[in-house]
LONU-837081 format. One line per 5 residues: number of its first residue (from 1); for each residue x, y, z of C-alpha. Coordinates in nm, 2 decimals, m for minus. Example, Ala and Ser with C-alpha at 12.3 -4.5 7.8 and 13.67 -1.06 7.14 Angstrom:
1	1.23 m0.45 0.78  1.37 m0.11 0.71
! end
This chain:
1	m1.64 1.17 m1.85  m1.91 1.41 m1.73  m1.88 1.48 m1.34  m1.85 1.78 m1.11  m1.49 1.84 m1.06
6	m1.35 1.77 m0.71  m1.00 1.85 m0.61  m0.73 1.78 m0.34  m0.51 2.08 m0.24  m0.14 2.03 m0.14
11	m0.24 1.98 0.24  m0.50 1.74 0.14  m0.24 1.53 m0.07  0.00 1.52 0.25  m0.28 1.41 0.46
16	m0.35 1.13 0.19  m0.01 1.00 0.21  0.00 1.01 0.58  m0.34 0.82 0.63  m0.23 0.57 0.34
21	0.09 0.53 0.55  m0.13 0.36 0.84  m0.34 0.15 0.62  m0.04 0.01 0.44  0.03 m0.24 0.73
26	0.40 m0.16 0.77  0.48 m0.17 0.40  0.38 0.02 0.10  0.69 0.24 0.13  0.79 0.48 0.38
31	0.63 0.82 0.45  0.94 0.99 0.29  0.87 0.79 m0.03  0.52 0.94 m0.06  0.65 1.29 0.04
36	0.91 1.27 m0.25  0.65 1.18 m0.50  0.44 1.50 m0.38  0.76 1.70 m0.43  0.74 1.58 m0.81
41	0.38 1.70 m0.81  0.49 2.05 m0.68  0.72 2.09 m0.99  0.41 2.08 m1.21  0.26 2.38 m1.05
46	0.38 2.74 m1.02  0.36 2.72 m0.64  0.24 2.47 m0.37  m0.06 2.70 m0.31  m0.16 2.63 m0.67
51	m0.15 2.25 m0.65  m0.46 2.08 m0.71  m0.54 1.71 m0.81  m0.88 1.59 m0.93  m1.06 1.28 m0.79
56	m1.37 1.12 m0.88  m1.60 0.87 m0.67  m1.65 0.52 m0.84  m2.00 0.57 m0.92  m1.93 0.88 m1.13
61	m1.69 0.68 m1.36  m1.86 0.62 m1.70  m1.92 0.27 m1.82  m1.72 0.33 m2.12  m1.42 0.51 m1.95
66	m1.09 0.34 m1.97  m0.85 0.33 m1.68  m0.53 0.13 m1.56  m0.40 0.03 m1.23  m0.07 0.16 m1.12
71	0.17 m0.03 m0.90  0.54 0.01 m0.77  0.73 m0.32 m0.80  1.03 m0.37 m0.55  1.14 m0.38 m0.20
76	1.05 m0.07 0.00  1.41 m0.03 0.12  1.53 0.00 m0.22  1.29 0.28 m0.32  1.43 0.47 m0.01
81	1.80 0.42 m0.08  1.78 0.47 m0.48  1.49 0.71 m0.54  1.15 0.67 m0.72  0.99 0.94 m0.92
86	0.98 0.92 m1.31  0.85 0.58 m1.40  0.49 0.60 m1.29  0.43 0.85 m1.57  0.63 0.65 m1.84
91	0.43 0.33 m1.73  0.10 0.50 m1.78  0.19 0.65 m2.10  0.34 0.35 m2.25  0.05 0.14 m2.15
96	m0.19 0.39 m2.32  0.01 0.37 m2.63  0.00 m0.02 m2.61  m0.37 m0.02 m2.56  m0.42 0.25 m2.84
101	m0.66 0.42 m2.60  m0.68 0.74 m2.40  m0.74 0.66 m2.02  m0.96 0.91 m1.85  m0.88 0.80 m1.48
106	m0.67 0.57 m1.29  m0.65 0.37 m0.98  m0.38 0.28 m0.72  m0.31 m0.10 m0.69  m0.33 m0.07 m0.31
111	m0.34 0.16 m0.02  0.00 0.30 0.06  0.24 0.61 0.05  0.40 0.48 m0.29  0.08 0.36 m0.45
116	m0.10 0.69 m0.38  0.19 0.92 m0.44  0.27 0.76 m0.79  m0.11 0.77 m0.88  m0.16 1.13 m0.77
121	0.17 1.22 m0.96  0.04 1.08 m1.28  m0.30 1.23 m1.22  m0.15 1.57 m1.17  0.06 1.52 m1.47
126	m0.20 1.41 m1.72  m0.45 1.63 m1.56  m0.71 1.35 m1.50  m0.88 1.25 m1.18  m0.76 0.96 m0.96
131	m1.05 0.75 m0.83  m1.17 0.75 m0.46  m1.07 0.38 m0.42  m0.82 0.13 m0.47  m0.73 m0.25 m0.49
136	m0.73 m0.34 m0.14  m0.79 m0.10 0.13  m0.44 m0.21 0.25  m0.10 m0.28 0.11  0.01 m0.63 0.01
141	0.32 m0.80 m0.13  0.19 m0.94 m0.44  0.00 m0.83 m0.74  m0.25 m1.13 m0.74  m0.37 m1.00 m0.39
146	m0.54 m0.70 m0.54  m0.92 m0.70 m0.59  m0.86 m0.63 m0.95  m0.69 m0.98 m0.98  m1.02 m1.17 m0.84
151	m1.10 m1.42 m1.10  m1.45 m1.47 m0.93  m1.56 m1.14 m1.05  m1.86 m1.14 m1.27  m1.65 m1.00 m1.55
156	m1.29 m1.08 m1.46  m1.03 m0.80 m1.54  m0.72 m0.91 m1.76  m0.39 m0.82 m1.59  m0.23 m0.76 m1.93
161	m0.13 m0.61 m2.15  0.09 m0.44 m1.89  0.40 m0.24 m1.90  0.69 m0.24 m1.67  0.91 0.06 m1.69
166	1.23 0.17 m1.51  1.33 0.46 m1.33  1.60 0.54 m1.58  1.50 0.65 m1.93  1.59 0.44 m2.23
171	1.86 0.68 m2.34  2.02 0.63 m1.98  2.01 0.24 m2.04  1.68 0.20 m1.86  1.40 m0.04 m1.97
176	1.04 m0.07 m2.09  0.90 m0.42 m2.10  0.55 m0.50 m2.23  0.41 m0.81 m2.09  0.13 m1.04 m2.22
181	0.02 m1.29 m1.94  m0.32 m1.43 m1.83  m0.17 m1.50 m1.47  m0.14 m1.19 m1.23  0.08 m1.41 m1.01
186	0.30 m1.48 m1.29  0.33 m1.13 m1.41  0.42 m1.05 m1.04  0.69 m1.32 m1.04  0.82 m1.20 m1.39
191	0.86 m0.84 m1.28  1.04 m0.91 m0.97  1.29 m1.15 m1.13  1.34 m0.86 m1.38  1.40 m0.58 m1.15
196	1.62 m0.79 m0.91  1.85 m0.90 m1.19  1.85 m0.63 m1.45  2.08 m0.33 m1.39  1.85 m0.13 m1.62
201	1.56 m0.16 m1.37  1.80 m0.17 m1.06  1.56 m0.30 m0.79  1.24 m0.09 m0.86  1.01 m0.01 m1.13
206	0.65 0.10 m1.21  0.39 m0.14 m1.33  0.08 m0.03 m1.54  m0.17 m0.31 m1.56  m0.53 m0.42 m1.53
211	m0.66 m0.17 m1.81  m1.04 m0.19 m1.76  m1.36 m0.01 m1.85  m1.56 0.18 m1.60  m1.83 m0.09 m1.61
216	m1.57 m0.34 m1.48  m1.46 m0.11 m1.23  m1.80 m0.07 m1.08  m1.90 m0.44 m1.05  m1.92 m0.59 m0.70
221	m1.60 m0.66 m0.52  m1.37 m0.53 m0.81  m1.26 m0.23 m0.60  m1.25 m0.10 m0.23  m1.44 0.24 m0.26
226	m1.37 0.55 m0.05  m1.02 0.47 0.05  m0.87 0.80 m0.10  m1.09 1.01 0.14  m1.06 0.76 0.43
231	m0.69 0.80 0.40  m0.73 1.17 0.38  m0.95 1.20 0.69  m0.71 0.98 0.89  m0.41 1.16 0.78
236	m0.58 1.49 0.89  m0.66 1.35 1.24  m0.30 1.22 1.29  m0.15 1.55 1.17  m0.36 1.72 1.43
241	m0.25 1.50 1.70  0.12 1.54 1.60  0.07 1.93 1.59  m0.09 1.92 1.95  0.18 1.67 2.07
246	m0.08 1.41 2.15  m0.08 1.05 2.12  m0.23 0.91 1.79  m0.33 0.59 1.94  m0.69 0.73 2.03
251	m0.73 0.83 1.67  m0.67 0.48 1.56  m0.90 0.33 1.79  m1.17 0.52 1.65  m1.14 0.37 1.31
256	m1.43 0.12 1.21  m1.32 m0.24 1.29  m0.99 m0.13 1.48  m0.87 m0.26 1.81  m0.55 m0.22 2.00
261	m0.39 m0.55 2.07  m0.09 m0.42 2.26  0.07 m0.11 2.39  0.45 m0.16 2.48  0.81 m0.17 2.35
266	1.00 m0.31 2.05  1.23 m0.58 2.20  1.40 m0.72 1.87  1.39 m0.69 1.49  1.54 m0.93 1.24
271	1.53 m0.84 0.86  1.63 m0.99 0.54  1.59 m0.86 0.18  1.56 m1.09 m0.10  1.36 m1.16 m0.45
276	1.21 m0.83 m0.44  1.07 m0.86 m0.07  1.16 m0.72 0.27  1.12 m1.01 0.53  1.08 m0.88 0.87
281	1.02 m1.04 1.22  0.94 m0.80 1.51  0.91 m0.89 1.86  0.71 m0.65 2.09  0.65 m0.67 2.47
286	0.33 m0.55 2.64  0.39 m0.30 2.92  0.14 m0.42 3.19  0.15 m0.78 3.13  0.50 m0.89 2.99
291	0.34 m1.07 2.71  0.54 m1.10 2.39  0.40 m1.07 2.04  0.54 m1.13 1.72  0.46 m0.96 1.39
296	0.59 m1.13 1.07  0.61 m0.95 0.75  0.67 m1.00 0.38  0.69 m0.62 0.29  0.36 m0.58 0.48
301	0.26 m0.74 0.81  0.11 m1.06 0.75  0.05 m1.25 1.06  0.06 m1.18 1.46  0.15 m1.41 1.72
306	0.12 m1.38 2.10  0.34 m1.61 2.32  0.03 m1.75 2.52  m0.16 m1.86 2.22  m0.13 m2.15 1.97
311	m0.31 m1.98 1.70  m0.24 m1.63 1.54  m0.40 m1.33 1.70  m0.45 m1.19 1.36  m0.37 m1.24 0.98
316	m0.39 m1.10 0.66  m0.61 m0.98 0.48  m0.70 m0.81 0.81  m0.46 m0.53 0.88  m0.19 m0.54 1.14
321	m0.02 m0.21 1.20  0.25 m0.12 1.43  0.32 0.23 1.51  0.47 0.48 1.76  0.26 0.72 1.97
326	0.39 1.03 1.77  0.33 0.84 1.43  0.68 0.89 1.32  0.74 0.50 1.30  0.45 0.34 1.11
331	0.63 0.14 0.82  0.87 m0.15 0.88  1.14 0.04 0.70  1.11 0.34 0.97  1.10 0.11 1.27
336	1.40 m0.09 1.14  1.59 0.24 1.09  1.52 0.35 1.43  1.63 0.03 1.58  1.95 0.01 1.40
341	2.02 0.38 1.49  1.94 0.35 1.87  1.77 0.07 2.03  1.70 0.30 2.33  1.51 0.55 2.11
346	1.22 0.66 2.33  0.97 0.60 2.04  1.05 0.23 2.04  0.92 0.22 2.41  0.60 0.38 2.32
351	0.46 0.13 2.03  0.13 m0.03 1.98  m0.01 m0.30 1.77  m0.36 m0.24 1.61  m0.56 m0.47 1.40
356	m0.83 m0.33 1.16  m1.10 m0.56 1.00  m1.02 m0.59 0.62  m1.25 m0.43 0.37  m1.53 m0.69 0.26
361	m1.41 m0.68 m0.09  m1.08 m0.85 m0.01  m1.20 m1.05 0.29  m1.31 m1.34 0.07  m1.21 m1.70 0.00
366	m1.02 m1.59 m0.32  m0.78 m1.39 m0.11  m0.77 m1.62 0.17  m0.62 m1.89 m0.05  m0.35 m1.65 m0.18
371	m0.27 m1.53 0.17  m0.24 m1.88 0.31  0.05 m1.96 0.06  0.24 m1.67 0.23  0.14 m1.81 0.57
376	0.27 m2.13 0.51  0.63 m1.97 0.46  0.60 m1.85 0.81  0.50 m2.20 0.94  0.14 m2.15 0.98
381	m0.10 m2.41 0.80  m0.41 m2.35 0.95  m0.72 m2.15 0.83  m0.81 m1.80 0.83  m0.99 m1.66 1.12
386	m1.09 m1.29 1.21  m0.86 m1.11 1.45  m0.91 m1.22 1.82  m1.08 m0.95 2.02  m0.88 m0.78 2.28
391	m1.12 m0.87 2.57  m1.03 m1.22 2.49  m0.66 m1.16 2.54  m0.72 m1.11 2.92
! end
């Protein structure tokens, strides 16, 4: 790989995690998960001022370069409860051994604190660049929803061989499983069954998969480019708002394709964890109108309803993001924890729901078909439509 070396410092990494946190649509792990992974990066350097992680733009990846995709498997709440730090590197290394190759870069499977945190950790550990892009421009609950899984690509990317590694090392009764399977949906189902039932994996693991060439990476619709730096830029703006004690809502509204659907309070939240997913239903009430909005999630926010409409306000792959004005509540885990601790928490009374248009690489029939399978579980059997514009809401 021949390219000009570009790096991110420790402040940049924190901004990436913060920006990715918003783009994760309520899932992708909590801010704390990403921060814990950054602490693992700190251990690789003499001091935080010495931290540097390389990145590379998509067009700079050579056609013959080899790279994998990294994904964290499990319900986000389990990552918070049980910790997550060692398996990303072992998954990367074990897939490299399985493929008998040397990877020169890597990609996160999605945009989120865990996906970016784990990928940055591996990049720092192996001293290779992370690509400036990922497989979604958002987070999603299933591996088959990644752009890398798109069978309509000119040169489809094989999901396997892939390697699933536990947080515990083998000498600690952990597990490493190599999987050969043509279907990314089947790989997703297998891994979730394993981590949910096996004490060796204990509800969370890392998956290295979709090993590809640079040529495959650069084909049309295979990756959402630019997301690393988009997350960094958004994170920097949010951080500045926090430091100046300003609302972050104005920053979000400046994003391309973003609109604020509602500002108001959280009225109720219902949660359930099962089969490797967090299932969440949130009820919000708009301040000035009293209208109620319902956000339904399978790890990530999947569909948004309003009490005065017979069709959804928005649905995946478009982004549905709920957050507090101070940006301290952005993931569903954080919102759930705040609700359980104190339903009168002032932050829960200063919430907003934003929609953001999905990246064109994922806003395609292939993904609409897969997302519709999720919507049917929530009782919606209609077709996909773009977010209803705020001016239509009255």
